[in-house]
C-alpha positions in Angstrom: 39.4 -92.8 33.7 41.4 -95.9 34.5 41.8 -98.2 37.5 45.4 -99.2 38.1 45.9 -102.4 40.2 49.5 -103.0 41.0 50.5 -106.1 43.0 53.9 -105.5 44.5 56.2 -107.0 47.1 55.3 -105.8 50.6 58.8 -104.4 51.1 58.4 -102.2 48.0 55.1 -100.7 49.2 56.5 -97.6 50.9 58.9 -96.9 48.0 56.1 -97.2 45.4 53.8 -94.9 47.4 56.6 -92.3 48.0 57.4 -92.3 44.3 53.8 -91.9 43.3 53.4 -89.1 45.8 56.5 -87.4 44.4 55.1 -87.7 40.8 51.8 -86.0 41.9 49.6 -89.1 42.6 48.9 -89.0 46.3 45.6 -91.0 46.3 45.9 -94.7 46.6 44.1 -97.6 48.4 46.4 -100.2 49.9 45.4 -103.8 50.6 47.5 -106.6 52.0 46.9 -109.7 49.9 48.3 -113.2 49.4 48.6 -115.2 46.2 50.9 -117.0 43.8 52.0 -116.4 40.3 53.2 -118.6 37.5 55.9 -120.1 39.7 53.1 -121.7 41.8 54.6 -120.5 45.1 58.0 -121.0 46.6 59.5 -124.4 47.6 61.9 -124.4 50.6 63.1 -127.9 51.2 60.0 -130.1 51.2 57.6 -127.3 52.1 55.7 -125.4 49.4 54.5 -121.9 50.3 51.7 -121.1 47.8 50.2 -118.1 49.6 52.9 -115.4 49.2 52.3 -112.0 50.9 51.9 -109.1 48.5 50.5 -105.6 48.6 47.8 -104.4 46.2 47.9 -100.7 45.3 44.8 -99.3 43.7 44.6 -95.9 41.9 42.0 -94.3 39.8 43.6 -91.9 37.3 42.8 -89.9 34.2 43.7 -91.7 30.9 46.5 -89.3 30.1 48.2 -90.1 33.4 48.6 -93.8 32.6 52.2 -93.7 31.3 53.5 -91.7 34.2 51.8 -93.9 36.8 52.9 -97.2 35.2 56.5 -96.0 34.6 56.7 -94.8 38.3 55.5 -98.2 39.6 57.7 -100.2 37.2 60.7 -98.1 38.1 60.2 -98.5 41.9 58.7 -102.0 42.4 61.4 -103.9 40.4 64.0 -105.8 42.4 67.5 -105.0 41.3 68.5 -104.0 37.8 66.7 -106.8 35.9 63.9 -107.7 38.3 62.9 -111.1 39.8 60.0 -113.5 39.8 57.5 -112.3 42.2 58.0 -108.6 41.7 54.4 -108.3 40.8 52.0 -107.2 38.0 50.1 -104.1 36.9 46.6 -104.3 35.6 44.9 -101.5 33.8 41.1 -101.4 33.5 38.6 -98.7 32.3 36.4 -97.0 34.8 32.9 -96.0 33.6 31.9 -93.6 36.4 33.2 -92.3 39.7 31.2 -90.7 42.5 32.6 -88.9 45.4 30.4 -89.7 48.4 31.2 -86.5 50.4 30.2 -84.3 47.5 27.4 -86.6 46.4 28.3 -86.1 42.8 30.2 -87.5 39.8 33.9 -87.1 39.4 37.2 -87.6 41.2 
């Protein structure tokens, strides 16, 4: 199993979630976050905004679903045809175990 952490623009959240649902991935955890990337924030005039609002989308998936999930997020979260700074990142990490609390057992 894998943990997908996708940091996307807040205005892309609904489109990303709708696309994931359409592709058969309804389960996600959504967290509003702030941060900055390589560009160190945004400078407007003399003011630097270094805490840029983003949305963190978390999904736990089976290994074989990785390509479909990543392709869906990449295709939906990108701004315009070629993308822009600040469109976000996707991180993929292995998951050792998952327990479902209501069932009291292992597995998704």
